[in-house]
N, C-alpha and C positions, 0 to 999 in steps of 0.2 A: 850697431846703429846707436847714434847719440840721441837717446829719447828726449832728453831735456831740450836739445837744440830743435828737434822736430816740433815739440809742443810749443816752443817760443816762436818759431818761424812760421808755423802753420796752425793758427789758433782753432781752425775747424777740426783738427785731428783730436780724437778722444781715446783712440786705442793704437798702440804701436806693438807690433810683433816682429821680432828679428827676422823671421823667415817669411811670414805672410805679407808684411808691409804695414802701412799706416791707413787708418780708416776713420771716417767721420761718424757722427752720431747715427746716421741712417745705415751704416755698414758699407758705405761706398768707399772704394779704395781711393786714396789721395796720392797723386803723383808727387814724389819727393825729389828735389834736385840735390843729389848727394854732394856735389861740389859746394853748394851753398851751406849744407849741413856741416860739412867738414871744415868750412871756413869760419863758422860761427864760434865766437869766443864768449864763454860764460862771464858776464860782468861781475859775478859774485865769486869768481874763482879765488880771488885774493883772500877771502874769508877762510876757505878750506885750507889754503896753504899756511896762513897765519896760525890757525888752530892746531895744525900738525906740528908746528915749531915752538909754540908757547910752552914754557915749562909748566909742570903741574901746579895747581894752586898751593900745595904744600911747599914746593920748591920756591915759588914766588914769595910766599910769606916768610920762608927761611931767609931769602935774600934781603927782604925788608928788615927783618929782625937783626940780622948780622951785619949787613952792609949799608942799610939805610934806604930810604925811599928814592933818593936820587940814583942809586945804583940799579934799583928795580926799574925806574923809568927808563934809564939808558938801555937796559936789557930788552925791555918791551919795544922801545922806539927803534932799536936795531932791526927787529923783526918786521915792524910796521914799515920801515923804510925799504926793506928788502922786497916786501909785497905791498906796494901802494894800492890805494883804491882806484878802481877804474883803469 
């Protein structure tokens, strides 16, 4: 189950259990449309993808020191263009 999608699509849900389902604050089971949950796209997914590809800070500083700030900007912008916002 995509817990993040469920919480975003069903704001009344306070608990999600992969086997039991989703529940509101009173403990009532909330009916979830799995196709809607599966179709949901995390609007912040680009952040996680960028973070996984950015070089370590040490490597970034090394690039700036040896190749200059423009080389560093190009390196970072390549990743940002690969994973644009929204």
